[in-house]
Structures are given as C-alpha cells and as structure tokens.
C-alpha positions as CSV (number, residue, x, y, z in Angstrom):
1,M,28.4,-14.5,6.5
2,S,24.8,-13.6,7.1
3,R,23.1,-12.6,10.3
4,S,21.9,-16.2,10.7
5,G,25.4,-17.5,10.5
6,D,25.1,-19.1,7.0
7,E,27.9,-18.6,4.7
8,C,27.2,-16.5,1.7
9,V,28.9,-16.9,-1.6
10,V,28.9,-13.5,-3.6
11,A,28.6,-13.9,-7.3
12,L,30.0,-11.5,-10.0
13,T,27.2,-10.9,-12.4
14,D,26.7,-8.4,-15.2
15,Q,24.6,-5.4,-14.2
16,W,23.4,-2.1,-15.8
17,Y,23.1,0.8,-13.6
18,I,21.5,4.1,-13.9
19,T,23.8,7.0,-12.5
20,Y,21.3,8.7,-10.3
21,G,23.4,11.1,-8.2
22,E,25.3,12.5,-11.2
23,E,26.2,16.0,-10.2
24,E,24.3,18.0,-12.9
25,W,21.5,15.6,-12.9
26,R,21.1,15.9,-9.1
27,K,20.9,19.6,-9.5
28,T,18.0,19.6,-11.8
29,A,16.3,16.9,-9.6
30,E,16.8,19.2,-6.6
31,E,15.5,22.3,-8.6
32,C,12.3,20.3,-9.4
33,L,11.8,19.2,-5.8
34,S,12.1,22.7,-4.5
35,E,9.3,23.9,-6.6
36,M,6.8,21.0,-5.9
37,K,4.0,21.2,-3.2
38,L,4.6,18.2,-1.0
39,Y,2.0,19.1,1.8
40,H,4.1,18.1,4.7
41,D,7.6,19.1,5.9
42,E,8.5,15.5,6.8
43,T,7.8,14.3,3.1
44,R,10.2,16.9,1.9
45,N,12.9,16.1,4.6
46,V,12.8,12.7,3.4
47,F,12.9,13.5,-0.3
48,D,15.9,15.8,0.5
49,H,17.7,13.0,2.4
50,T,17.2,10.7,-0.4
51,L,18.7,13.0,-3.0
52,S,21.8,13.5,-0.6
53,W,22.7,9.6,-0.6
54,L,21.1,8.1,-3.7
55,N,23.8,7.0,-6.3
56,K,24.2,4.4,-8.9
57,W,21.2,2.0,-8.8
58,G,21.1,-1.4,-10.4
59,C,18.4,-1.4,-12.9
60,S,18.6,-4.6,-14.7
61,R,17.4,-8.3,-13.8
62,S,17.6,-11.4,-15.8
63,F,13.9,-13.0,-15.0
64,G,10.4,-11.8,-14.4
65,L,8.0,-9.4,-15.8
66,G,9.2,-6.0,-17.4
67,T,10.5,-4.3,-20.3
68,R,13.7,-5.6,-22.1
69,I,16.8,-3.2,-22.3
70,P,16.8,-2.2,-26.0
71,F,20.4,-2.3,-26.1
72,D,21.0,-5.6,-24.2
73,E,17.9,-7.6,-24.4
74,Q,18.9,-10.6,-22.2
75,F,18.0,-8.3,-19.3
76,L,14.8,-6.7,-18.1
77,V,14.5,-3.3,-16.5
78,E,13.7,-3.8,-12.9
79,S,10.2,-2.8,-11.8
80,L,11.2,0.5,-9.7
81,S,13.0,1.7,-12.5
82,D,10.7,1.1,-15.3
83,S,7.6,2.6,-14.0
84,T,8.8,6.2,-13.4
85,L,7.1,7.8,-16.4
86,Y,3.9,5.9,-16.8
87,M,1.8,8.9,-15.8
88,A,2.9,10.5,-19.2
89,Y,1.9,7.3,-21.0
90,Y,-1.6,7.6,-19.4
91,T,-2.2,10.6,-21.3
92,I,-2.0,9.0,-24.7
93,A,-2.8,5.3,-24.0
94,H,-6.3,5.5,-25.0
95,M,-5.1,6.8,-28.5
96,L,-2.4,4.1,-29.0
97,Q,-4.8,1.3,-28.0
98,N,-8.0,2.7,-29.5
99,G,-9.7,2.0,-26.0
100,E,-8.9,-1.6,-26.2
101,M,-6.8,-2.4,-23.0
102,Y,-4.7,-5.3,-24.3
103,G,-4.2,-3.5,-27.7
104,R,-5.3,-5.9,-30.2
105,D,-5.8,-5.5,-33.9
106,T,-8.2,-2.4,-33.3
107,S,-5.2,-0.4,-32.1
108,L,-4.8,2.9,-33.9
109,V,-1.1,2.6,-33.5
110,K,1.4,-0.3,-33.6
111,P,4.3,-0.6,-31.2
112,E,6.8,-0.4,-33.8
113,Q,5.5,2.9,-35.1
114,M,6.4,4.6,-31.6
115,T,9.9,5.5,-32.7
116,D,12.2,7.8,-30.7
117,E,11.2,10.7,-33.2
118,V,7.6,10.1,-32.4
119,W,8.0,10.0,-28.6
120,N,10.2,13.1,-28.9
121,Y,7.4,15.0,-31.1
122,V,4.6,14.1,-28.5
123,F,6.2,14.5,-25.2
124,C,9.5,16.7,-25.8
125,D,8.2,19.3,-28.2
126,G,10.4,17.9,-30.7
127,P,10.0,18.4,-34.5
128,Y,7.2,16.7,-36.5
129,P,8.6,13.2,-37.4
130,K,8.0,13.4,-41.2
131,S,9.1,9.7,-41.6
132,S,6.4,8.4,-39.3
133,T,3.6,6.2,-40.8
134,I,1.1,7.4,-38.2
135,S,-1.4,9.7,-39.5
136,E,-0.9,13.6,-38.8
137,S,-4.3,13.6,-37.0
138,V,-3.5,10.8,-34.6
139,L,-0.1,12.2,-34.0
140,N,-1.5,15.9,-33.3
141,K,-4.2,14.4,-30.9
142,M,-1.6,12.6,-28.8
143,K,0.5,15.8,-28.6
144,Q,-2.6,17.7,-27.8
145,E,-3.8,15.3,-25.0
146,F,-0.1,15.1,-23.4
147,S,-0.1,18.8,-23.3
148,Y,-3.3,19.2,-21.8
149,W,-2.8,16.7,-19.0
150,Y,0.8,17.5,-18.2
151,P,2.6,18.3,-16.1
152,F,0.8,16.3,-13.3
153,D,-0.4,18.3,-10.4
154,L,-0.6,15.6,-7.9
155,R,0.9,12.2,-7.5
156,V,-0.3,10.2,-4.4
157,S,1.6,7.4,-3.2
158,G,3.0,5.6,-0.2
159,K,5.8,7.0,2.0
160,D,7.9,3.8,1.4
161,L,8.3,4.6,-2.2
162,I,10.0,8.2,-1.7
163,Q,13.4,6.5,-1.3
164,N,13.4,5.0,-4.6
165,H,10.4,4.9,-7.1
166,L,9.2,8.8,-6.5
167,T,12.7,10.1,-6.4
168,F,13.4,8.2,-9.6
169,T,10.2,9.8,-10.9
170,I,11.9,13.3,-10.4
171,Y,15.2,12.2,-11.9
172,N,13.6,10.8,-15.1
173,H,11.0,13.7,-15.6
174,T,13.8,16.1,-15.6
175,A,16.0,14.0,-17.6
176,L,13.7,13.6,-20.4
177,L,11.1,16.5,-20.4
178,P,11.2,20.3,-20.6
179,K,11.1,22.2,-17.5
180,H,7.4,23.2,-18.0
181,Q,6.5,19.6,-17.9
182,W,8.3,18.4,-14.7
183,P,6.0,17.1,-11.6
184,R,4.2,19.8,-9.5
185,G,3.4,17.7,-6.5
186,F,3.5,14.6,-4.4
187,R,1.2,13.8,-1.7
188,C,2.7,10.8,0.3
189,N,0.8,8.8,3.1
190,G,1.2,6.1,5.5
191,H,-0.1,2.5,5.3
192,I,-3.7,1.9,6.8
193,M,-4.2,-0.2,9.7
194,L,-7.7,-1.7,10.9
195,D,-8.9,-1.4,14.4
196,T,-5.1,-0.4,15.4
197,E,-3.6,-3.6,14.0
198,K,-1.7,-4.0,10.6
199,M,-3.9,-5.3,8.0
200,S,-3.0,-9.0,7.1
201,K,-5.0,-11.4,5.2
202,S,-3.2,-14.3,7.0
203,T,-4.4,-13.1,10.5
204,G,-7.9,-12.3,9.3
205,N,-7.3,-8.8,10.0
206,F,-8.5,-7.5,6.6
207,K,-11.3,-5.6,4.8
208,T,-11.7,-4.4,1.4
209,L,-13.6,-1.3,0.3
210,R,-16.4,-3.4,-1.2
211,Q,-16.8,-5.3,2.1
212,S,-17.0,-1.8,3.9
213,I,-19.6,-0.3,1.7
214,E,-21.6,-3.4,1.9
215,E,-21.4,-3.6,5.6
216,V,-22.0,0.2,6.6
217,S,-22.6,2.0,3.1
218,A,-20.3,4.3,1.0
219,D,-20.8,7.4,3.3
220,A,-19.9,5.8,6.6
221,T,-16.7,4.1,5.0
222,R,-15.7,7.7,3.9
223,F,-16.5,9.0,7.4
224,A,-14.2,6.5,8.9
225,L,-11.5,7.0,6.2
226,A,-11.5,10.6,6.9
227,D,-11.2,10.1,10.5
228,A,-8.2,7.4,10.1
229,G,-5.7,10.1,10.0
230,D,-3.7,12.5,7.9
231,G,0.1,13.2,7.2
232,M,2.7,10.4,6.7
233,D,1.7,8.4,10.0
234,D,-0.2,5.1,9.5
235,A,-3.8,5.7,9.2
236,N,-6.1,3.7,11.5
237,F,-9.6,2.6,10.3
238,V,-11.7,2.1,13.2
239,S,-14.9,-0.1,12.4
240,D,-16.7,1.4,15.4
241,T,-16.4,5.1,13.9
242,S,-17.9,3.7,10.5
243,T,-21.0,2.0,12.4
244,T,-21.1,5.1,14.6
245,A,-21.2,7.5,11.6
246,I,-24.3,5.6,10.4
247,K,-26.1,6.7,13.5
248,R,-24.6,10.2,13.4
249,L,-25.6,10.8,9.6
250,T,-29.1,9.2,10.1
251,N,-30.0,11.2,13.2
252,E,-28.9,14.3,11.3
253,I,-31.1,13.7,8.2
254,S,-33.9,12.8,10.6
255,W,-33.4,16.1,12.6
256,M,-33.2,18.2,9.4
257,E,-36.4,16.3,7.9
258,D,-38.2,17.0,11.3
259,I,-37.2,20.6,12.0
260,L,-37.9,21.9,8.3
261,E,-41.2,20.4,8.4
262,S,-42.3,21.9,11.7
263,E,-43.8,25.3,11.1
264,S,-44.1,26.3,14.5
265,S,-40.5,26.0,15.9
266,L,-39.0,28.1,13.1
267,R,-39.5,32.0,12.5
268,S,-39.0,34.4,9.6
269,G,-38.3,37.9,9.4
270,P,-35.3,40.2,10.1
271,S,-32.0,38.8,11.3
272,T,-31.1,38.5,14.9
273,Y,-27.6,38.8,16.7
274,A,-27.8,34.9,17.0
275,D,-28.5,34.5,13.3
276,R,-25.6,36.7,12.4
277,V,-23.2,34.8,14.9
278,F,-24.5,31.5,13.1
279,L,-24.0,32.7,9.7
280,N,-20.6,33.7,10.5
281,E,-19.8,30.3,12.1
282,I,-21.3,28.8,8.8
283,N,-18.9,30.9,6.7
284,I,-15.9,30.0,9.0
285,A,-16.7,26.3,8.5
286,V,-16.8,26.4,4.9
287,T,-13.6,28.2,4.5
288,E,-11.6,26.1,6.9
289,T,-13.2,22.9,5.4
290,E,-12.3,24.0,1.9
291,K,-8.7,24.6,2.9
292,N,-8.6,21.4,4.9
293,F,-9.7,19.5,1.4
294,N,-7.1,21.5,-0.5
295,E,-4.4,20.5,1.6
296,Y,-5.8,16.8,1.8
297,M,-6.3,16.8,5.5
298,F,-9.5,15.0,5.5
299,R,-9.6,14.5,9.4
300,G,-9.5,18.3,9.6
301,A,-12.1,18.6,7.0
302,L,-14.2,16.3,8.9
303,K,-13.7,18.3,12.1
304,T,-14.5,21.6,10.6
305,G,-17.2,20.5,7.9
306,F,-19.3,18.2,10.2
307,Y,-18.6,18.5,14.0
308,D,-17.6,22.2,14.4
309,L,-20.7,23.0,12.2
310,Q,-22.8,20.9,14.2
311,A,-21.5,22.5,17.4
312,A,-22.2,25.9,16.2
313,R,-25.7,24.8,15.1
314,D,-26.4,23.3,18.6
315,E,-25.2,26.6,20.1
316,Y,-27.4,28.6,17.8
317,R,-30.5,26.6,18.7
318,F,-29.8,27.3,22.3
319,S,-29.1,31.1,21.6
320,C,-32.5,31.3,19.9
321,G,-34.3,29.8,22.8
322,T,-38.3,30.0,22.7
323,G,-38.1,32.4,19.6
324,G,-37.0,29.7,17.2
325,M,-34.3,29.3,14.5
326,N,-34.4,31.5,11.5
327,R,-35.9,29.3,8.6
328,A,-34.2,30.8,5.6
329,L,-30.6,30.8,7.7
330,L,-31.4,27.2,8.7
C-alpha cells in the first residue's frame, strides 16, 4: 500500500546493477576522496556517509534517451550512471568531431573506430592500438590533449548530486583510470533562491542571467551573486542588492575620477604614518581576497576586496586631515 492508501503491484523485471560498495572498489574510492579538495567539511561528511551506505545501483532502463548497454541492447544506461566520465570525453571531443557539434561527415573519427583498444591508449596509458585505422597523428593528439587537461582539478556541482552522480564519478574514475588521473576536487553548492523564495517559473519568481544583465549590468549581477552566500546552504540572490550595487559602483568610479582630477586635494612627497598604515591595509585586502577567491568564498571576497578596502580608504582619508592623501598611493 502506498502512503496515499492505493494498492501497488510490484513487478519483477530484468535489471542490471553496478556493484558500488564492493569492498576493494570502495577502498579505492575512499582513497581518492581522502586526497580530494572539497572546500567544506560538510561536503566531505556527506561524501563519507554516501560511501558508507551506497551499494548495488540499478543502472538500466528500457526507454528514454541514453546509451545502450553494449552487451544487452534492449536496455539503456540510466542517466546518473551514464554521465560520470564525460569530463574525460570533453578533452578529446573536438578531435573526434572536428569542431562540429553533431559529428557529421566532417568528423575526423568515426564512432566505430573508437574501439576499446583506442580508448585504453588515450585514457589509460595502454599500448598503441596497431590495428586502429585512425591516423597516428590524430591518436597521439587525442592522448596529448587528455594528458594535458587531466586529472581535473575542480568539478562544480549541486549538493543534491553528492549521494549519487558525484560519488559514481569517483567510483568510475578509480575503476577505469590510473591513480594519477583521479579527480582532485569538487566544489558543491546549494540551490539559488530569488529574494528569499525558491525560484519557480510557475509562480513567476524566476530570473535568468541574461535578464539580470540587461536590467542591472553584468557587474551588478556579479556583485549580487557574490553576496548571495557561500558554502552548501542555498544562496539568496537579492534584487535590491544588485540595484544598490549599481549606485555603489557608480559612486566609487565618480569619486575616483573627481579626486584624481583635483590637484589641490592630493599631496606628493615622503610617506607619512597614515600612508604606511593604508598601504598595509591594501596588502591585507589583496592577500585575504585572493585567499577567499581560491577557496571559492565569494561573499568573503566581496567583503575583503570591496567593503573592507573602502573602509580602510575612508579611515585613511580621515587620518590625513587637511594635509591631503598621497597621490601615488591612492
């Protein structure tokens, strides 16, 4: 019986499974995860928990879009299981399709030419596929491209995919690729809200990037997105923040233009104590902002690189008094 009180009839159907959770395979997945940069303890905890319970996963379905299972073509590979290694495919897609999205007659390589031996050579440091009809230059170029771009340093994705797709990604990379090609980092984020409410087309609470850029500019959109929040909590894009950002940025540019054009309000010559303090504040802001950007903490970067620096500038201006600020430093 379902929760709604309806009678449910369970059907016994054929199904293929991937044996995630197999002891030796799980150990390699845990080893890979232990060396990855995940940016937040909460992210690591969810991955650890997922690895602790994830077991056999039904990976086949009988309808829809997808890749057919090569040894049982009546079934398709279900989407979460089928798309775990496509980052590797991206590295050579332009070679396979010659820059043509749909792989028409201009393609350098035909699908049937991509045998297991070819994939093994390109991705897994396997022996050169002597029986392949693909030219040696194209084969070597594909291998070179993959080796240049892999392993990937960062994959950014939603927190809802940790319990399936992203954990599958770890499992399948460790199963198919040598250790030096294993993933190095995931940055998982929450969903985005618009003015404290869930984005929804049906309710009208919805905005695209293009709409925001046309309404308030790219800079103001970036400003509001940075302020929306970091970590795995759902971010909140506040429309008022983006419109206020226009005023803040415009005022800042105007102040810079006005003050630099004014010869009388600025001084030159030897540094004062106030100058050295402000220079130190600038260096702190640069260092902390770079650290925040490297950790993908954009709200923190906005604080240290914009608000804190402006506050230091205002304090410096006050400290200089009637003597004026140092032109070169400013």
